[in-house]
N, C-alpha and C positions, 0 to 999 in steps of 0.2 A: 504494500500500500504506500502510495506516495505521500510524503509529509507536506507537500505543497501542491495544491490543485491550481491549475492555470487554465483560464477560460477567457476567450474573447467574446465580448458582447458589444457588437457594433464597434464604436471607436474606443471602448473601454477595455482594459485588460484587468480581469479580476483574479487576484491572488488570494487564495484561502489557506491559512495555516491549518493543517489537517492532522493535529495530534490532540483531539478532544479528550482522549483518555488521560492525558497529563496536562489538561488545561492549556493546550497549545504552547507548551514550554518550548523555548527557543534552543534547540540543540544546535551544535555547530553545523550539522548537515542541513538542517532547515534554514539556518541563517545564510549559509552559502548558496542554497537553492534560491532564496529570496534575492540575494545579491545578483546572481546570474540573470534572474528574470527582470529585475529592474534595469540592469545595464543593457540587457538584450532589447528592451523596449525603446531605448533612447533613439536608435536609428530607424525605427519603424514609423514612417510618416502617417500611416492611417490610424495609429494608436495615439489618442489625444490625452487620455487620462489613465491612471493606474489606481485601482481600488484594492485595498488590503483589508481583509477581515479574518475572523477566526471561525473554525467549524464548531458545531455543537451549540449548546445553549448556555454554557457556564462561563466562557471566557473568550475575550479577544486574544490575550496571551497573559499567562501568569508570570512571564519573565524568563530569564535565563534558566536553562535546564540544570537545576542544582544537583540532581542525581548524577549527571555527567560530571559536573564540576567537583563533586565531593571528593573524588579520588585523584583530581588533577594536582600536579605540582604547581608552585607559584608561577613558573613560566607558562605552563599549560593554561592556567587560569587567565593569565594576561593575554595569551593567544585567543582564548575564547572571547574575552572582552574586546580585543582588537577586531575580531571577526564581526561582531555586532557594530563596532564603530565604523568599519568600512561600509556596512549596510546603511547606517544612518547618513553617512556622507554621500553615498550614491543616490539616496532619495533626495537629499537637499540639492544635489548638483544635477539631477535629472532634468531635461528640458520639458518633461511631461508634468502635468498637475497630478499630484499623488494625494489620495483621499483615504483616510483611515475610517472604517465603519466599525465602531467599538460597541460590543455588547458584553455584559458580564465583567469579569475581572480584567483589569488592565494594569499590570503591576511591573515594577522593575524594568527589565529589558523590554517588555511589551509596551510599557508606558513610554520608554525612549523611542521605540519604533513608531508609536503614534505621534509623538511630538515632532519627530523628524518629518512627518508628512506635512503637506501644505494646508490641508483642511482636515478637520475631525468632526465626524457625525457620531453622536452617542445615543444609544438606546437608554431608556429610562432606568434600566437595571445596571448600567455601567458603574463601575467602582474603580477608582484610581489610587495608587499609592506606591511608596518606595520602601519595600522590605529590606533592601540592601543596607539601609541606615541602621537597622537593628541587628545586622549580621557581622559587623566589624569593618565595613567598607562604605563606599558610596557608589551610585550608579556610574558605570565605566564607559558608556558609549555616547557621552556628550550631553547628558541631561543637565549637568551643572552649568553648561554654556547655553544650551538651547532654551531651557525653561525660563530663566530670567528674561530672555529676549521676547518670550511670548507673553508673560504675565507680570513682569517687573520683578526686581530683586527681592522686595519684601515679601510678596506673595509666594515666590519660589522658596525662600527660606522657611516660610511657615510650613509648606508642604514637606520639605526635607527634614526640618527639625522636629516636627510632630509626626514622625513616620509611623507611629503605632496607629494613627488615625487613617481612615480611608474617606475620600471625598466622593460624593455621588454626582450624577450627571448634572443636576440642577446647580450645584456649587461650581462644577467645572465650567458650565456656561456662564455663570455670574462673574467669574474671574477671567473670562476670555480664553479659556483653554479649548473649548469646543464651540463650533459655529451653530450647531443645531442639536436639539434633543427631541427624540421621537419615540413612539411606541415600539417595542421590540419587533413586532411583526411588520413594521414599516421601515425598519432600519435600512435594508438594502434598496428599497424603492426610493427612499430619500437620498441615499448616496448616489444612485444612478440618475436622479433628477439633477444633481449638481453636475454629473458627468455630461448630461445632455446639454446643459447650459454652456459648459466649457467648449462644446463643439462649435459654438457661435463665435468664439474668439479666434484670432489668428494664432497659429502655432508658433510663429517666430516672435510675435509680440508677447505671447504668454511666457515663452522661454526667456526672453530678454528681461521682462519685468520681474520674473521670479529671481533671476540672477541679481538684479539690482536691489530688490527688497532684501534678499538674504545677505548680500555682501555690504550694502551701503549704510544700513541702519546705524552702525556704530562707528562709521568713518567720520573724520572731521569733514565739515561741510564742503570745503574745496575738493577734497579727494572724492567725496561722494558725487559731486557734480561731474568731475572728470570721468568717473566710472559710468555714470548715467549717460553722458553724451557719447562716450565710446561705444556703449551698447546700442543706443538709440539711433545714431547717425546711419549705420549701414542699412537700417530698415527702409530708408527713403527710396532706395533703388531696387527693392525686391519686387518680384512678380506678384506676390501676395498683396502688397500694399497697393499696387496698380489695380489689381483685381478687386480689392475692397472698395476703392473709390469708384471704380466703374460700376460695381454692383449697387452702390449707394444711389447713383443717379439713375440706374435702370430699375430701382426698387425691387431688387431680388436678393436672395441670400448669396453671399460670395462663396465661391468654390476655392478653398485654400489648398495649396499643394506643399507648403513648407519651403517654397523657393523664393 
């Protein structure tokens, strides 16, 4: 049985963590399969978005596979953390919009996987937390960097420091962690509705603005402006931009090719 289910649904690539018997824990094999799928989608022009979710009803992902980690040496533990780090970096640098559809437990490495995504949709039963903080370490795949950029340093510290607590979907939405909360049976429908809207945006424009938002937020103003202009200027001469303007005047939906 594959630990990662991969399915194309129109312009969306659906990746389902398929280890429900262990709450979709992230083994190194599953992490590497996710990494390959995310990287593989980058050059596929007809894929506009990637949706990541968990199989079963109990969890998006309960985090790094601790049974696997239990017998690891310190170097092997670090390699496991680096594997997840490479995945979160691939998601952040992907030219595609990446959406996490979160139901049930979303903990530790699973939480890091979710916050690496561009958008997060949560079912009402979603619960978020950082068990690593009670195990002698802290999240190793970028959470200490990513979470403050999403919700601010004080709110991030609250979640890290009070790690025995779990926050629910309503709290996650209130602090800006998730974009929408929905009934569990409408989770994927809601996520795919976002994917359908993404189809209307230009792929080059989306990839460019994702890069600028991710990289420029914490740059000094002058550096941020230089990055913004360096990414934006080449779009003026693309076929997609010409097509978008032509479609506007012809009152039709543009046909983007990513060129």
